[in-house]
C-alpha positions in Angstrom: 30.1 -6.5 1.0 28.4 -5.7 4.3 25.7 -7.7 5.7 22.7 -6.1 4.1 18.6 -6.4 5.5 16.1 -5.3 2.5 12.6 -5.0 4.2 9.6 -6.1 1.9 6.4 -4.5 3.1 2.7 -3.9 1.3 -0.8 -4.8 2.3 -2.2 -8.5 2.3 -2.5 -9.6 -0.9 -0.3 -7.2 -2.5 2.2 -9.4 -4.0 5.0 -9.0 -1.8 5.9 -12.4 -1.0 6.2 -13.3 -5.2 8.4 -10.0 -5.2 10.2 -11.0 -2.5 10.9 -14.3 -4.2 11.5 -12.4 -7.9 14.1 -10.4 -6.2 15.9 -13.2 -4.3 16.0 -15.4 -7.8 16.8 -12.4 -9.7 20.3 -11.1 -7.7 22.5 -13.5 -8.2 22.2 -13.7 -11.8 23.1 -10.2 -12.0 25.7 -9.6 -9.1 27.6 -13.1 -9.4 26.6 -14.0 -6.2 25.9 -17.6 -4.9 22.5 -18.7 -3.9 24.0 -18.9 -0.4 24.8 -15.5 -0.2 21.2 -14.4 -0.2 18.2 -15.5 1.5 14.3 -14.6 1.9 12.9 -14.5 5.4 8.9 -14.4 5.8 7.7 -14.2 9.2 4.0 -15.5 7.8 6.5 -19.2 6.7 8.0 -19.1 10.2 4.5 -18.9 11.9 3.0 -21.8 9.3 6.1 -23.7 10.3 5.7 -22.9 14.2 2.2 -24.2 13.7 2.7 -27.2 12.0 5.2 -28.4 14.5 2.5 -28.5 17.2 4.0 -27.0 20.0 1.9 -25.3 22.4 3.6 -21.9 21.0 2.3 -23.3 17.4 -1.4 -24.1 18.6 -1.2 -20.7 20.1 -0.6 -19.1 17.5 -3.1 -21.0 15.0 -6.1 -19.8 17.3 -4.8 -16.1 16.7 -4.5 -16.3 12.6 -7.8 -18.3 12.7 -9.4 -15.1 14.2 -7.8 -12.8 11.7 -5.3 -11.2 14.3 -2.1 -10.4 14.5 0.1 -12.4 16.1 1.9 -10.2 18.8 5.2 -8.5 18.4 7.1 -10.6 21.1 6.8 -14.0 19.1 7.4 -12.6 16.0 10.9 -11.5 17.5 11.2 -14.5 19.2 10.6 -16.0 15.7 12.7 -14.0 13.9 16.0 -13.3 16.1 16.1 -17.2 16.1 15.9 -17.5 12.4 18.6 -14.2 12.2 21.1 -15.8 14.4 21.9 -18.9 12.5 21.8 -16.9 8.8 24.8 -16.4 7.4 23.8 -14.9 3.9 25.1 -12.0 2.9 21.9 -10.5 2.3 18.5 -11.3 3.8 15.6 -10.1 2.6 12.4 -9.9 5.5 9.4 -10.7 3.7 6.7 -8.6 5.1 8.5 -7.8 8.3 7.4 -5.7 10.4 4.2 -5.2 10.3 3.5 -3.0 13.5 5.5 0.3 15.4 6.8 -2.6 17.9 7.9 -4.5 15.4 10.2 -1.8 13.9 11.1 -0.9 17.2 11.9 -4.8 17.9 13.3 -4.9 14.4 16.0 -2.0 15.4 17.1 -3.8 18.2 17.8 -7.1 16.3 20.2 -6.0 13.1 22.0 -3.0 15.1 23.8 -1.0 12.4 23.4 -3.1 9.7 22.6 -1.6 6.0 18.9 -1.6 5.6 16.5 -1.0 2.4 12.8 -0.7 2.3 10.6 -1.6 -0.5 7.0 -0.7 -0.1 4.5 -2.1 -2.8 1.8 0.1 -3.1 -1.2 -2.0 -4.8 -4.8 -1.0 -5.2 -7.4 -2.2 -2.7 -9.3 -4.2 -5.7 -6.2 -6.0 -6.8 -5.5 -7.2 -3.7 -8.9 -8.7 -3.3 -8.9 -10.3 -6.6 -5.3 -11.4 -5.6 -6.2 -12.9 -2.7 -9.6 -14.5 -4.3 -7.4 -16.3 -6.8 -5.0 -17.1 -4.0 -4.2 -21.1 -2.9 -1.3 -22.4 -0.3 -0.6 -26.2 -1.6 -1.3 -28.2 1.9 1.9 -30.3 1.7 4.9 -27.8 1.4 2.8 -24.6 2.0 4.2 -23.0 -1.5 1.5 -20.2 -2.4 0.5 -19.6 -5.9 -2.8 -19.4 -7.8 -6.1 -21.3 -8.2 -5.0 -21.4 -12.0 -3.4 -24.6 -11.1 -5.4 -28.4 -10.6 -2.7 -29.6 -7.9 1.0 -28.0 -6.5 3.6 -27.3 -9.3 6.0 -28.3 -7.0 4.8 -31.0 -5.3 1.4 -31.7 -6.8 0.3 -31.5 -3.3 -3.7 -30.4 -2.6 -4.3 -26.8 -3.1 -6.5 -25.0 -0.4 -7.5 -21.9 0.1 -5.5 -20.0 3.2 -7.6 -19.6 6.5 -6.5 -16.3 6.9 -7.6 -15.3 3.5 -11.1 -16.0 4.8 -10.9 -12.7 6.7 -9.2 -10.5 4.2 -11.1 -8.1 5.1 -10.5 -7.9 9.0 -6.6 -8.4 7.6 -7.0 -5.3 5.5 -8.9 -3.1 8.7 -5.9 -4.5 10.8 -3.1 -3.1 8.2 -4.6 0.2 7.9 -4.5 0.2 11.6 -1.0 -1.4 12.7 1.3 -1.6 9.3 0.5 2.0 7.7 1.7 3.5 10.9 4.6 1.3 10.9 5.9 2.1 7.0 5.9 5.7 8.6 8.4 4.8 11.3 10.6 3.0 8.5 10.8 5.7 5.9 11.9 8.3 9.5 14.1 5.6 10.4 15.5 5.2 6.5 14.6 7.9 4.5 17.3 7.5 1.7 16.3 3.9 1.6 12.5 3.6 1.5 11.5 3.2 -2.2 7.6 2.7 -2.9 6.9 0.8 -6.3 3.4 0.2 -7.9 1.9 -2.9 -7.1 -0.3 -3.3 -10.5 3.5 -3.4 -12.2 4.7 -6.8 -13.4 7.3 -7.9 -10.0 9.9 -8.6 -12.5 10.1 -5.2 -14.1 10.2 -3.3 -10.6 13.1 -5.8 -9.4 15.0 -5.1 -12.5 14.4 -1.2 -12.2 15.5 -1.1 -8.5 18.5 -3.7 -9.1 19.6 -1.4 -12.0 18.7 2.0 -9.9 18.5 2.5 -6.0 19.5 -0.9 -5.3 22.8 -1.3 -7.3 24.4 0.7 -4.3 24.7 -2.6 -2.1 27.0 -4.4 -4.3 
């Protein structure tokens, strides 16, 4: 199997992170792969990790995200390139990247001629707002979950509202302005490997449909 990149895109709050998680957890069981054969890379996690490190770059990123702005393409590319350089997995799922047209061009340079599949989770705006309202993140381990739980289901840490969720309307405006054109570039770059799924559908149902259909050719 060639090293393969799977890109999962969608609006903020579309559930793309959960979808990527279900995809990562389902592939090994169906295709007899080990957990080390597949990894999920979220630029959001990379950003939060850098902020938590309290480096100079981390402080700069924190100010940007708390203002509801997008982190620059140059910063994202540097974080991603460093991560992929030490990533030995056969399949890498990119959760929420690329988000801008500039990031699409950066990604093409980073991954070269590797096979790429694009999955876009198309979610109605009203459902996005509902999900974001009910979304929480663990202040201790960073796991994203819902407000239905009293504390983190993984480490029992305190659940808090993500600061970028507090400016969701602005993030959706930026999504329309920056990410929708980037998606069009992805469609042009990978016309036969770009798939749109219903964001209102259960993530696991969409995962099984793709793995038994268009994504099966990877394996």
